[in-house]
C-alpha positions in Angstrom: 10.2 26.3 79.8 8.8 26.3 76.3 8.9 22.7 75.0 9.6 22.9 71.3 9.8 19.8 69.1 13.6 20.3 69.0 13.7 20.0 72.8 11.7 16.8 72.7 13.9 15.2 70.1 17.1 15.9 72.1 15.6 14.5 75.3 16.9 11.2 76.5 19.9 9.8 78.3 22.3 12.7 77.4 19.7 15.3 78.3 19.1 13.7 81.7 22.8 13.4 82.3 23.2 17.2 82.0 20.0 18.3 83.6 19.5 15.7 86.3 22.4 13.3 87.1 25.2 15.9 87.0 23.2 18.3 89.1 22.5 15.8 91.9 26.1 14.8 92.0 27.0 18.4 92.6 24.3 19.2 95.2 24.2 15.8 96.9 25.3 16.9 100.4 23.2 20.0 100.5 20.2 18.1 99.0 20.6 15.4 101.6 20.6 17.9 104.5 17.1 19.1 103.4 15.6 15.6 103.1 15.0 13.9 106.4 11.3 13.6 107.1 9.4 10.7 105.6 6.2 11.5 103.7 3.2 10.0 105.5 1.9 7.8 102.7 5.4 6.4 102.1 5.8 5.8 105.8 2.4 4.0 105.9 3.2 1.9 102.9 6.6 0.7 104.4 5.2 0.0 107.8 2.4 -2.1 106.3 4.9 -4.5 104.7 5.0 -7.9 106.4 8.0 -8.6 108.7 10.9 -10.1 106.8 9.9 -8.6 103.5 12.7 -7.7 101.0 12.2 -4.6 98.9 13.8 -2.0 96.7 14.1 1.8 97.0 14.7 2.9 93.4 16.1 6.4 93.3 16.8 6.4 97.0 18.5 9.7 97.3 20.1 9.9 100.8 18.2 6.8 101.9 15.8 8.5 104.3 13.2 5.8 103.9 15.5 2.9 104.8 15.0 3.3 108.5 11.2 3.6 108.5 10.5 -0.1 109.1 13.3 -2.0 111.0 11.5 -5.3 110.2 12.1 -5.2 106.4 15.3 -5.3 104.4 15.8 -2.8 101.5 18.2 -2.7 98.7 18.5 1.0 97.7 19.8 2.4 94.4 20.4 5.8 92.8 22.3 7.2 89.8 24.2 9.6 92.1 27.4 8.0 93.6 27.5 10.8 96.2 23.9 10.2 97.4 24.5 6.4 97.4 27.5 6.9 99.7 25.2 8.7 102.1 22.4 6.1 101.8 24.8 3.3 102.4 25.3 4.4 106.0 21.8 3.1 106.9 22.8 -0.4 108.0 21.8 -3.2 107.7 20.3 -2.1 104.3 22.5 -1.8 101.2 22.8 0.8 98.5 24.2 0.5 95.0 24.7 2.9 92.1 22.3 2.0 89.3 20.1 3.6 86.6 16.4 3.1 86.9 16.3 1.8 83.3 19.0 -0.7 83.9 18.6 -2.2 87.4 21.0 -5.0 88.5 18.2 -7.1 90.1 16.5 -10.3 89.0 12.9 -10.1 87.8 9.9 -11.1 90.0 12.0 -11.5 93.1 11.0 -8.7 95.5 8.2 -8.2 98.0 7.8 -4.5 97.4 9.4 -1.4 95.8 9.2 2.3 96.2 10.3 5.0 93.8 9.8 8.4 95.3 10.2 11.6 93.2 12.3 9.9 90.5 10.3 9.1 87.4 9.4 12.8 86.8 13.1 13.3 86.0 12.9 11.1 82.9 12.6 13.3 79.9 10.3 11.5 77.5 7.0 9.7 77.9 8.6 6.5 76.6 11.4 6.6 79.1 8.9 7.2 82.0 6.7 4.3 81.0 9.8 2.1 80.6 11.0 3.0 84.1 7.6 2.0 85.5 7.8 -1.3 83.6 11.2 -2.0 85.0 9.9 -1.3 88.6 7.0 -3.7 88.0 9.3 -6.3 86.6 11.1 -6.5 90.0 7.9 -7.6 91.8 6.6 -11.0 92.4 3.5 -11.5 90.3 0.1 -12.8 91.6 -1.1 -16.2 90.2 -4.5 -17.6 89.6 -3.7 -20.2 92.3 -4.0 -17.5 94.9 -0.4 -16.4 95.4 -0.4 -12.7 96.3 1.7 -10.3 94.1 3.9 -7.6 95.3 3.3 -3.8 95.3 5.2 -0.7 94.3 4.6 2.8 95.5 5.4 5.5 93.0 5.5 9.3 93.6 5.8 12.1 91.0 5.5 15.9 91.2 2.0 17.2 90.3 1.2 19.9 87.8 -1.7 20.9 90.0 0.0 22.6 92.9 -1.4 26.2 92.8 -1.3 26.3 96.6 2.5 25.9 96.6 5.1 28.6 96.3 5.8 27.4 92.8 2.2 28.0 91.7 1.9 25.6 88.8 -1.6 24.5 87.9 -3.7 22.9 85.2 -2.9 24.3 81.8 0.7 25.2 82.6 3.7 23.7 80.8 4.4 20.2 82.0 8.1 20.1 81.2 10.0 22.6 83.3 13.4 23.5 84.7 13.5 23.9 88.5 16.4 25.8 90.1 18.4 24.5 93.1 20.5 27.3 94.7 23.7 26.1 96.3 24.8 28.7 98.8 28.5 29.6 98.9 30.2 28.7 102.2 30.0 31.4 104.8 33.1 33.5 105.0 34.7 31.8 101.9 33.7 34.5 99.4 32.3 31.8 97.2 29.2 33.0 95.2 25.9 31.2 95.3 25.6 28.7 92.4 22.2 27.8 90.7 21.6 24.5 89.1 18.6 23.8 86.8 16.9 20.4 87.2 14.5 18.9 84.6 11.0 17.8 85.8 8.0 16.5 84.0 5.0 17.6 86.0 2.3 15.0 86.0 -1.3 16.0 85.4 -4.3 14.3 87.1 -4.7 10.7 85.8 -1.4 10.6 83.9 0.5 8.5 86.4 -2.3 5.9 86.4 -2.3 5.9 82.6 1.5 5.4 82.5 1.2 2.5 84.9 -1.4 0.8 82.7 0.8 1.4 79.6 3.7 -0.2 81.4 1.6 -3.3 82.0 0.7 -2.7 85.6 -2.5 -2.5 87.6 -3.3 0.5 89.7 -4.4 -0.7 93.2 -4.6 2.7 94.9 -3.8 6.3 94.0 -4.1 9.9 95.2 -2.7 13.3 95.8 -0.4 14.4 98.6 1.4 17.7 99.1 1.9 18.7 95.4 2.5 15.1 94.4 0.5 12.4 92.6 1.1 8.9 94.0 0.0 5.4 93.1 0.4 1.9 94.5 0.8 -0.5 91.5 1.1 -4.2 91.0 2.1 -6.5 88.1 -0.6 -8.3 86.2 -1.5 -11.9 87.2 0.1 -14.9 85.7 -1.7 -18.2 85.3 -0.5 -21.0 87.5 0.6 -24.1 85.7 
């Protein structure tokens, strides 16, 4: 997709409503049926959380990560009502409909957060940085008195994935439309329907830069299966 200045100017909430949120409402059931296996680094992060921890899954989709660690409690959220209804079945965890830029949670309350394959759907740099800032704001902050801060794990699609079927790589356009084909029901005569979803493909180092711009600290980062990931924490506050 050629990203003209006109495209950039129109990006924002209305653009994402058309090219992200409406699409996921339509494809929720089919999308959920293809999302069932936890990614290894997400699984490791969740299993490393101390027993009794309370965390967030921001942009939870069908809630496939809610059952990874039975010894933590997770409040999941997603913009898609249909996906939240699926995620809510994973008791005892809870799931609510919420926008990543307007979460209903108090600040500095949670022991951890994950946001997996979500931020790349936000259509301007400012909105992506704002989303990371909102995630960091939910976490308990470390203090100079020695109190440990919380951590967030963030995943985004990578630009550098020449080994994948998509074939994107360094130097390619970073703002793209990615099709999702919804097959017509067998025997119904319904035609296949193709939906276009907006993605910003992150280049090497960009996620870390966005975390720092959002006021966070990068604790660990890497590349896994066509994705960039980072574990981030909020900056320290001075104890009084």
